C-alpha positions in Angstrom: -52.6 -11.6 -31.3 -52.6 -12.9 -27.7 -48.9 -12.4 -27.4 -49.2 -8.8 -28.6 -51.9 -8.1 -26.0 -49.9 -9.9 -23.3 -46.7 -7.9 -23.9 -48.6 -4.7 -24.5 -50.3 -5.1 -21.1 -47.0 -5.8 -19.2 -46.0 -2.1 -18.9 -49.5 -1.2 -17.7 -49.5 -3.9 -14.9 -45.9 -2.9 -14.0 -47.0 0.7 -13.6 -49.9 -0.3 -11.4 -47.6 -2.5 -9.3 -45.1 0.2 -8.6 -47.8 2.8 -8.2 -49.3 0.7 -5.4 -46.1 -0.4 -3.7 -43.9 2.6 -4.3 -40.5 1.8 -5.8 -39.2 -0.3 -2.9 -38.7 -3.3 -5.2 -36.9 -1.5 -8.0 -33.2 -2.1 -8.0 -31.2 0.7 -6.5 -29.1 1.1 -9.7 -32.4 1.9 -11.6 -33.6 4.3 -8.9 -30.4 6.4 -8.6 -30.8 9.1 -11.2 -34.2 10.5 -10.6 -36.8 11.0 -7.8 -40.4 9.8 -8.1 -43.4 11.0 -6.3 -45.5 8.6 -4.2 -48.7 8.1 -6.1 -49.8 5.2 -3.9 -53.2 6.9 -3.2 -55.1 10.1 -4.3 -54.9 11.3 -0.7 -51.1 11.4 -0.6 -51.1 13.2 -4.0 -53.6 15.8 -2.7 -51.5 16.4 0.5 -48.4 17.2 -1.4 -48.0 20.9 -0.8 -44.3 21.4 -1.4 -42.2 20.7 -4.5 -40.1 17.5 -4.7 -36.4 18.3 -5.0 -33.3 16.1 -5.3 -29.6 16.3 -5.0 -27.0 13.8 -6.3 -23.4 13.1 -5.3 -20.7 11.1 -7.1 -18.6 8.8 -5.0 -16.1 7.5 -7.4 -18.0 5.2 -9.7 -21.0 5.3 -7.4 -23.9 7.7 -6.7 -25.9 8.9 -3.8 -29.3 10.5 -4.4 -31.4 12.4 -1.9 -35.1 13.1 -2.6 -37.0 15.5 -0.4 -40.0 17.8 -0.2 -38.9 21.4 0.0 -41.2 23.6 2.1 -40.9 27.4 2.4 -40.5 29.5 5.5 -43.2 32.0 4.3 -42.3 34.4 7.2 -42.7 31.8 9.8 -40.2 30.9 12.6 -39.1 27.4 11.7 -36.8 25.6 14.2 -38.1 25.7 17.7 -41.5 26.6 16.5 -43.0 25.2 13.3 -40.5 22.4 13.6 -40.3 21.6 17.3 -37.0 20.8 19.1 -36.6 17.3 20.5 -39.4 15.8 18.4 -39.1 13.6 15.3 -39.3 15.4 12.0 -39.2 14.1 8.4 -36.4 16.5 7.3 -38.7 17.8 4.5 -42.3 17.7 3.4 -44.8 15.2 1.9 -43.2 11.8 1.5 -40.3 10.9 3.8 -36.9 12.2 2.8 -35.3 9.4 0.9 -31.7 8.4 0.4 -30.5 6.1 -2.4 -27.0 4.7 -2.7 -25.6 2.1 -5.0 -22.5 1.7 -2.7 -21.9 1.0 0.9 -21.3 4.4 2.6 -20.5 5.9 5.9 -23.1 8.6 6.7 -22.0 10.7 9.6 -20.3 7.9 11.5 -22.9 5.2 10.6 -22.2 2.4 8.1 -25.1 2.3 5.6 -25.2 -0.6 3.2 -26.2 0.1 -0.4 -30.0 0.4 -0.8 -32.9 2.8 -0.2 -33.7 4.5 3.1 -35.7 7.2 4.7 -34.1 9.9 6.8 -35.6 11.8 9.7 -34.2 13.8 12.6 -34.7 15.0 16.1 -33.7 18.7 15.8 -32.1 20.4 18.7 -30.8 24.0 19.3 -27.2 23.0 19.0 -27.2 19.3 17.8 -29.4 17.1 15.7 -29.8 13.3 15.8 -30.2 11.9 12.3 -32.0 8.5 11.9 -31.6 6.1 8.9 -34.5 3.8 8.3 -35.2 1.0 5.9 -38.9 2.0 5.6 -39.6 4.3 2.6 -43.3 3.7 2.1 -44.7 5.5 5.1 -46.1 9.0 4.6 -44.1 11.9 5.9 -44.2 12.5 9.6 -46.2 9.3 10.2 -43.2 7.8 12.0 -44.9 5.1 14.0 -43.3 2.6 16.4 -43.6 0.0 13.6 -41.7 2.3 11.3 -39.0 2.9 13.9 -38.4 -0.8 14.2 -36.9 -0.5 10.7 -34.1 1.9 11.9 -30.6 0.7 11.1 -29.0 3.4 13.4 -28.5 7.1 14.1 -25.8 9.6 14.6 -25.5 13.2 15.8 -24.3 16.3 13.9 -23.8 19.9 15.0 -26.4 22.6 14.0 -24.8 25.8 12.9 -26.1 29.4 12.6 -26.4 30.5 9.0 -25.8 34.2 8.3 -27.8 34.0 5.1 -31.5 33.4 5.4 -32.7 30.4 3.3 -36.3 30.6 2.3 -36.8 27.0 0.9 -35.5 23.9 2.6 -32.4 22.7 0.7 -30.4 19.5 1.0 -27.3 20.0 -1.1 -25.0 17.0 -1.9 -21.5 18.5 -2.3 -18.0 18.4 -0.8 -18.6 14.8 0.4 -21.5 15.9 2.6 -25.3 16.4 2.7 -25.7 20.0 3.6 -29.2 20.9 5.0 -30.1 24.6 5.1 -33.3 26.3 6.1 -34.1 29.6 7.7 -31.0 30.5 9.7 -29.9 26.8 10.4 -27.4 24.7 8.6 -25.9 21.3 9.3 -23.4 19.2 7.5 -23.7 15.4 7.3 -20.4 13.8 6.0 -20.7 11.1 3.3 -17.8 8.8 2.3 -17.6 5.6 0.3 -17.2 2.8 2.8 -14.6 0.9 0.7 -12.5 4.0 0.3 -12.9 4.9 3.9 -11.6 1.5 4.9 -8.6 1.8 2.6 -7.9 5.2 4.1 -8.1 3.8 7.6 -5.8 0.9 6.6 -3.2 3.3 5.1 -3.4 5.5 8.2 -2.9 2.5 10.4 0.1 1.4 8.3 1.6 4.9 8.7 1.0 4.9 12.4 2.7 1.6 12.8 5.7 2.9 10.9 5.8 6.0 13.1 5.4 3.9 16.2 8.4 1.8 15.2 10.4 5.0 14.8 9.3 6.3 18.2 7.0 8.9 16.7 3.6 9.5 18.5 0.5 8.1 16.8 -1.8 10.3 14.9 -5.4 10.5 15.8 -6.8 7.0 15.8 -8.8 6.2 12.6 -12.5 6.0 12.8 -13.8 2.5 13.4 -17.0 1.3 11.7 -19.1 -1.7 12.6 -18.7 -4.3 9.9 -21.5 -6.4 11.3 -24.0 -3.8 10.2 -23.3 -4.6 6.6 -24.8 -8.1 7.0 -28.0 -6.9 8.8 
C-alpha cells in the first residue's frame, strides 16, 4: 500500500517541482516538441494577455523550437512607439521568448551550444541587436543586470520594410532562419547546424586551397566561429 501511495504521489510532486522552477531542469530532448506556459505564480498567469505560439525547425536529425507570446498591433504604431528603438525588448509578450535546440547551432553569427535560452533584442530603425541568454525563468521584460550576466553573446541583423501589414507578432522557423514579422517590419535570423556549418567551411577551405594551388583567386573567406564558446 505504501509503495502504491509513494509511486502515485511522484507525478504530483514532479508537477509541483516543475511548476515552481519552470522547465529549466527538463532535458532539452524532452522539451523540444511543445511549448509550456510559465505557471510559477498566479500573478504571471494573470498577466498573460497574449497567446503563446511556437515554431519548429528541422536541422537534419535535430530540432530547434521557439516559444513566444504573440501580441497584436490593434491599430497601434509598434516599432519606434509601443516598442521603443534602442531599448531592450523581449521579442514577444508574457514570458521571455525562448529558444530550444538539441544540437549546437550558429544563430546569426553566434555559436549557440545545445540547450534552452531566452531571446531579446534592442530594435533599431535599420538594424537590430539580438541577445541570447541562458536565463529562461525571468518574466518578460524584466531583463535586470543579473539576468544580463547570463548572456552568451549577441549579433546584429538588418530590419526590412514589409509591404504586407502583419497584425500579430509572428516568429516563423523556415528556410534555415527565424523570420520575425510584425506590423511593417521583418527581420531574418539565419540558423544552421554547427556541425554541418563546420563541414561546409572545411570543404570550402579545401576547394580554396585547390584553387590557390592552381593560381585561381580565393572565394569569400568562410565564416569563422568561436569554438571556445561551446565549452562555456
